[in-house]
C-alpha positions in Angstrom: -68.7 -105.2 -36.8 -69.4 -104.2 -40.4 -66.2 -103.9 -42.4 -65.5 -100.4 -43.6 -66.0 -100.0 -47.4 -62.9 -99.0 -49.4 -63.1 -95.6 -51.1 -63.3 -95.9 -54.9 -62.7 -93.6 -57.8 -66.5 -93.3 -58.0 -66.7 -92.0 -54.5 -63.9 -89.4 -55.1 -65.6 -88.3 -58.4 -68.9 -87.7 -56.6 -67.3 -85.9 -53.7 -65.3 -83.5 -56.0 -67.8 -83.3 -58.9 -65.1 -84.3 -61.3 -65.3 -87.2 -63.7 -63.7 -90.6 -63.1 -61.4 -89.9 -66.0 -60.1 -86.7 -64.2 -59.6 -88.7 -61.0 -57.7 -91.3 -62.9 -55.5 -88.6 -64.5 -54.7 -87.3 -61.0 -53.2 -90.7 -60.1 -51.6 -91.6 -63.4 -50.6 -88.3 -64.9 -51.0 -85.4 -62.4 -49.2 -82.9 -64.6 -52.2 -83.0 -67.0 -54.3 -81.3 -64.3 -54.1 -77.7 -63.1 -52.6 -77.2 -59.7 -55.9 -76.0 -58.4 -57.7 -79.3 -59.4 -54.8 -81.3 -58.0 -55.3 -79.6 -54.7 -59.0 -80.2 -54.7 -58.6 -83.9 -55.3 -55.8 -84.1 -52.8 -58.0 -82.6 -50.1 -60.8 -84.9 -51.0 -58.5 -87.9 -50.5 -57.8 -86.7 -47.0 -61.5 -86.0 -46.2 -62.5 -89.5 -47.4 -59.6 -91.2 -45.7 -58.6 -92.8 -49.1 -56.3 -95.8 -48.9 -54.5 -96.4 -52.1 -54.6 -99.8 -53.7 -50.9 -100.2 -54.8 -51.5 -103.3 -56.9 -54.4 -101.7 -58.8 -52.3 -98.6 -59.5 -49.4 -100.7 -60.8 -51.8 -102.6 -63.1 -53.3 -99.3 -64.3 -50.2 -97.3 -65.1 -47.3 -99.7 -65.1 -45.4 -97.7 -62.5 -44.1 -100.0 -59.8 -42.2 -97.5 -57.6 -39.4 -100.1 -57.5 -35.7 -99.2 -57.9 -33.1 -101.9 -58.6 -29.7 -102.0 -56.9 -26.7 -104.1 -57.8 -23.7 -104.1 -55.5 -20.5 -106.1 -55.8 -20.6 -107.7 -52.3 -21.4 -107.1 -48.6 -18.0 -108.0 -47.3 -16.7 -104.5 -47.9 -18.2 -102.3 -45.2 -18.5 -99.4 -47.7 -21.0 -101.3 -49.8 -23.1 -102.5 -46.9 -23.2 -99.0 -45.4 -24.1 -97.2 -48.6 -26.8 -99.8 -49.2 -28.1 -99.1 -45.8 -28.2 -95.4 -46.5 -30.0 -95.9 -49.9 -32.7 -98.1 -48.2 -33.2 -95.4 -45.6 -34.2 -92.9 -48.4 -37.7 -94.6 -48.7 -39.1 -92.1 -46.2 -38.1 -89.2 -48.3 -38.6 -90.5 -51.9 -41.1 -93.3 -51.5 -39.4 -95.9 -53.7 -38.9 -99.5 -52.7 -35.8 -101.5 -53.6 -34.9 -104.8 -55.2 -31.3 -105.7 -54.3 -28.9 -108.2 -56.0 -25.3 -108.9 -55.0 -23.2 -109.5 -58.1 -20.0 -111.0 -56.6 -18.2 -109.5 -59.6 -19.6 -112.0 -62.1 -20.5 -110.2 -65.3 -23.0 -112.8 -66.7 -24.6 -113.2 -63.3 -25.2 -109.5 -63.1 -26.7 -109.5 -66.6 -29.1 -112.1 -65.5 -30.0 -110.0 -62.4 -30.6 -106.9 -64.6 -33.0 -108.9 -66.8 -34.8 -110.1 -63.7 -35.1 -106.5 -62.5 -36.4 -105.4 -65.9 -39.0 -108.1 -65.7 -40.2 -106.6 -62.4 -40.7 -103.3 -64.3 -38.3 -101.3 -62.2 -38.4 -97.5 -62.8 -34.7 -96.9 -62.2 -31.4 -98.6 -61.4 -28.5 -97.9 -59.0 -25.3 -99.7 -59.9 -22.2 -99.9 -57.6 -20.9 -103.0 -59.3 -18.2 -102.5 -62.0 -18.4 -105.5 -64.3 -20.8 -104.2 -67.0 -19.6 -101.3 -69.2 -21.7 -98.1 -68.9 -22.4 -98.2 -72.7 -24.3 -101.4 -72.2 -26.1 -100.0 -69.2 -27.2 -96.9 -71.1 -28.7 -99.2 -73.8 -31.3 -100.4 -71.2 -33.1 -97.0 -71.7 -34.1 -96.6 -68.1 -32.9 -94.0 -65.6 -29.6 -95.2 -64.1 -27.2 -93.7 -61.6 -23.8 -95.4 -60.8 -21.6 -94.9 -57.8 -17.8 -95.3 -57.9 -17.5 -97.1 -61.3 -16.8 -96.3 -64.9 -19.6 -93.9 -65.9 -19.0 -92.4 -69.3 -22.5 -93.0 -70.7 -24.6 -92.9 -67.5 -25.1 -90.4 -64.6 -23.1 -90.9 -61.5 -22.2 -89.8 -58.0 -18.6 -90.3 -56.9 -16.1 -89.1 -54.3 -13.2 -86.9 -55.3 -10.9 -89.9 -55.2 -7.8 -87.9 -56.3 -8.2 -85.5 -53.4 -8.6 -88.5 -51.1 -5.3 -90.0 -52.4 -3.5 -86.8 -51.9 -4.9 -86.4 -48.3 -3.9 -90.0 -47.3 -0.4 -89.8 -48.7 0.2 -86.3 -47.3 -0.8 -87.6 -43.8 1.8 -90.3 -44.1 4.4 -87.8 -45.4 3.8 -85.7 -42.3 4.9 -88.6 -40.2 8.2 -88.9 -41.9 7.8 -92.4 -43.2 10.8 -94.0 -44.9 8.9 -95.9 -47.6 5.3 -95.3 -48.9 3.1 -98.2 -49.9 -0.2 -98.2 -51.6 -2.3 -101.4 -51.7 -5.0 -101.6 -54.3 -6.5 -104.0 -56.8 -5.7 -103.5 -60.5 -7.8 -100.4 -61.5 -8.4 -98.9 -64.9 -7.9 -95.2 -65.3 -11.5 -94.6 -66.3 -12.7 -95.9 -62.9 -13.2 -93.1 -60.4 -11.2 -95.0 -57.7 -8.1 -94.7 -59.9 -7.8 -91.2 -58.5 -6.6 -92.7 -55.3 -3.7 -94.2 -57.1 -2.9 -91.0 -59.1 -3.1 -88.9 -55.9 -0.6 -91.2 -54.2 1.8 -91.2 -57.1 1.7 -87.4 -57.5 2.6 -86.7 -53.9 5.3 -89.4 -53.9 6.9 -88.1 -57.1 6.6 -84.4 -56.2 8.4 -85.1 -52.9 10.9 -87.7 -54.3 9.6 -90.3 -51.9 10.6 -94.0 -51.9 7.3 -95.6 -52.9 5.7 -98.7 -54.2 2.2 -99.6 -55.4 1.2 -103.2 -54.7 -1.6 -104.2 -57.2 -3.3 -107.3 -56.0 -6.7 -108.9 -56.0 -7.0 -109.8 -52.3 -9.9 -112.2 -52.8 -13.6 -112.4 -52.1 -13.5 -114.3 -48.8 -12.0 -113.4 -45.4 -9.6 -116.3 -45.6 -8.3 -115.3 -49.0 -7.8 -111.7 -47.9 -6.1 -112.8 -44.8 -3.7 -115.1 -46.7 -2.8 -112.4 -49.3 -2.2 -109.7 -46.7 -0.1 -112.0 -44.6 2.1 -112.6 -47.6 2.3 -108.8 -48.3 3.4 -108.2 -44.6 6.1 -110.8 -44.9 7.4 -109.2 -48.2 7.4 -105.7 -46.7 9.3 -106.8 -43.7 11.8 -108.5 -45.9 12.2 -105.5 -48.2 12.1 -102.7 -45.7 13.4 -104.0 -42.3 13.6 -101.3 -39.5 12.1 -98.7 -41.8 9.1 -96.6 -41.0 6.4 -97.9 -43.4 3.5 -95.6 -44.4 0.8 -97.8 -45.9 -2.3 -96.4 -47.7 -4.9 -99.1 -48.1 -7.6 -98.6 -50.7 -10.5 -99.4 -48.2 -11.1 -99.6 -44.5 -12.2 -103.3 -44.6 -8.8 -104.5 -45.9 -7.0 -102.0 -43.7 -8.7 -103.6 -40.6 -7.6 -107.1 -41.7 -4.0 -105.8 -42.1 -4.1 -104.3 -38.6 -5.5 -107.4 -37.0 -2.7 -109.5 -38.6 -0.1 -107.2 -37.2 -1.8 -107.3 -33.7 -1.8 -111.1 -33.8 1.9 -111.2 -34.8 3.2 -108.5 -32.4 0.5 -108.0 -29.8 0.3 -104.3 -30.7 0.6 -102.1 -33.8 4.3 -101.9 -34.4 5.9 -98.5 -34.2 7.2 -98.7 -37.8 3.8 -99.1 -39.3 1.6 -96.1 -40.1 -1.7 -97.0 -41.8 -4.4 -95.0 -43.6 -7.6 -96.5 -45.0 -10.3 -95.1 -47.2 -14.1 -94.8 -46.8 -14.8 -94.0 -43.1 -17.1 -96.9 -43.0 -18.1 -98.0 -39.4 -15.3 -100.5 -39.2 -12.7 -97.7 -39.2 -13.8 -96.3 -35.9 -14.8 -99.6 -34.4 -11.5 -101.5 -35.1 -9.3 -102.7 -32.3 -6.9 -99.9 -33.3 -9.1 -97.1 -34.8 -8.1 -96.4 -38.3 -7.0 -93.1 -39.8 -8.9 -92.8 -43.0 -10.1 -90.7 -45.9 -13.9 -90.3 -45.3 -16.4 -90.5 -48.0 -19.7 -88.8 -47.2 -21.6 -92.1 -47.5 -25.0 -90.7 -46.5 -24.6 -87.7 -48.9 -23.5 -90.0 -51.8 -26.5 -92.2 -51.2 -28.9 -89.3 -51.0 -27.5 -87.6 -54.1 -27.7 -90.8 -56.1 -31.4 -91.3 -55.2 -32.1 -87.6 -55.8 -30.5 -87.7 -59.2 -32.3 -91.0 -60.1 -35.7 -89.6 -58.9 -35.3 -86.5 -61.0 -34.8 -88.7 -64.1 -37.7 -91.0 -63.2 -40.0 -88.0 -62.6 -39.1 -86.5 -65.9 -40.1 -89.7 -67.7 -43.6 -89.5 -66.2 -44.4 -86.1 -67.7 -46.6 -85.7 -70.7 -43.8 -84.1 -72.7 -40.6 -85.5 -71.1 -37.3 -83.8 -72.0 -34.7 -86.6 -72.2 -31.4 -85.9 -70.5 -28.9 -84.9 -73.2 -25.8 -85.7 -71.3 -25.0 -87.8 -68.2 -24.7 -85.8 -65.0 -21.7 -86.5 -62.8 -21.7 -85.3 -59.2 -18.4 -85.3 -57.2 -18.4 -85.2 -53.4 -15.4 -83.9 -51.5 -13.8 -86.3 -49.0 -12.5 -85.5 -45.6 -9.4 -86.7 -43.6 -9.8 -88.4 -40.2 -6.7 -88.9 -38.0 -6.9 -91.9 -35.6 -4.6 -94.2 -33.7 -3.0 -95.9 -36.8 -1.1 -92.7 -37.5 -1.3 -90.5 -34.4 1.3 -92.3 -32.2 3.7 -89.5 -31.5 
């Protein structure tokens, strides 16, 4: 059977009575045409069953429709879920993704960014926190960050302070004797610091016996398990027979903590009340479902892509208007009560 001939710009030009230059402008700079002419060409593409040659288009206008993503790791279920939600945005926005996992190594991430720039990405989403936003802004491409220092670039973040208040207030409602917050050392300019500040404010306003344990738990399961085992031993030594309200900075670590207690006691002890953060899938799937402060992960991913696409589209205009100041969107969290607090 004879192979069907691909439709060319010449074919479209003859069909519409436009020049090849006009057809090329439709693909490479549509804003340079009137809406009426754009509609005429668009209908012609349907009538002719035009199949776009993506490679040819990239070579012609340098627009790859690729977005780069750098995330810290896939161990934390929050990162894996938000990556999943970003990837699902292809159907709506039409961009493809090149993903690198930084593992919190600054120089490695710089190399990844250079690799992405060599692929002519049109925009970049950063969840990793090792490279300052000033340095990211100097790349001069559209960038949106999520949950990291963002002074010089646009971002989408959860209202972490409200989340810290919600988590601590839930533990307060259960009349805990001592309030513990587990978190890695966090700078005040990082959005997640709001979790710490929210915890502190509720504890201080209510004169609660409280403690923050700042500790890097590690990058592997074994490291995290070892460090959390040591923390449990210390808590039981310092606060025997006291009702311990523990606010853990993410659901992944909260789940490891709960599993260690289950292995030690065969159940979640009555003197442990635990709240996580994220509402990643592990929180509802855990052996003991975890009370948590939920981030709207699907909404965060969508808003990040929407904000990035707006910047990328602006750059494609004949007279682009550069964004004067970074845009920072904040998403309200929600509290979910599950078995790690609802025992009474």
